N, C-alpha and C positions, 0 to 999 in steps of 0.2 A: 301628142307627139308619137310618131311611128318610128320604129327601129327596124331596119332591114340590113342584116349583116353589121357592118360598122358605119352605116349611113343613117342619118336622121332625116326623116321625111316629115313634112308639115301638112296636116289636114286643114282646110280652111275653117272648119268649126273650131279647132284649137286656136287658130290665129284670132278669130273673132272673140273667143273667150279671153285670151291674153290681152288683146287690145282694149277690151272692156275695162280693164284695170288701169289704163293709163291715167295719170294724175292731171294732165293738162295736154293741150294740143301739141306742144313740142315733144312731150314724152310719147304721145301716140305716133308722131312721125318717126321718132327714133326707133321705137319698138317695131313698127311696120317695116322700116328699112332693114333692121336686123333680121327679121323673119324672111324678107325677100332675098337678102344677100346670103343668109346663113344656112338655108334649108332648101332641099328639093321639095317642090310641092306636088302633091298627089290629089287629083280631083275626083270627087264622087260622080257616079252616073246612075242610070236606072238599075243596073245590077247591084250597086251599093245599096240603093234604097230597098231593093227586094231582100237582100241579106239582112238589113236593119229591121225590116218588118218581120222577117222570120225569127230573128233573135228576140224581138219584143214579144211576139206571139208565144214562142216557146217559154219564155220567162213568165209571161202572164198566166199561162195555163199550167205551169209546173208547181208554183207556190203562190199563195194569196197576195203577197206583196212583191212578187218577182218583177213586175213591170215598172217598179218605182225607181229604177236607176235613171240617172239623168239622160235625157234625150241626146245631148251632145256626146256622151260616152258611148251610147249605142251606135251612133253614126260613125264615130271614130273607130270603134271596134269592127264595124262592118267593113270599112275601107281597109283596115289592117288584114282582115280575113281575106278579102278579095285580092289584095296586093301580095299576100304571102308574107307580110311584115308582122312584127310584133308591136305591142304598145308599151312605151316607156312612160311610167306614171307614178303618181303618189295618191292613189284613189282606189278604195276597195270596190267601187262599182265594177272595175275591170275583172276582179276576181269573181264577182257574182255573174258577170256576163260569160266569163270563161267556164265557170262551173255549171251554169244553168241555161245558157243561151243556145245550146245545140250546135255550136260551131267550134272549130279547132282554133281558138284564139291564143296566141302567144302573149303572155302578160309578164312584164318585168317591172318590178318596183324600182324607182329611182333611188330610194333609200329605204331602210327597214321601216316597216309600218310603225308609226308612233314615235319615230326617232327625230322628226323635225317638229319644232314647236311652232304653233300658229301665231299669226300676227295679233290675234285677239289676246294672246298671253303676253304681248309686248315684245316678242322676239320672232325673227324669221331666220331659220337655219342657224339658230343659236348665236345670232349677231344682234346686238341692240339696235333698234330702229329709232331714229329721232322722232319726237312728237310731230304731228301734222303741222303745227304752227311753225316749226323750224323749216319744213319743206316750203311752206308758203313764203316765208321770209327769204329763203335762198333763191326762190324762183323769181323774186323781184317785184 
């Protein structure tokens, strides 16, 4: 998710990652409609790819494990740099990219690092999530 002033922009890689988590076809359609209706889309081009390759090269040659940030995060960061937007996230990869990627990336955490509990711990955003069996039952 990219942030430009008070506008949220959507990178297609972010959309694909989000849609990957849909629990069924109806959820996928709902999420896609929400993305299409709620955000301005920004599309990568050859310049974006060049920036992404530069970021990855800088990281790979600056520290031994520097190139190991997720590919999607590098692509999103490159488009943010190109667009003059920042990245709104909950992912330390963007700090690594900002600090070691050789580009002026604006990185903004959605919430303080470590403040949101993961689904693996049984909670998301400190709200109890019903067991998967209840989702299946509710979906009919």
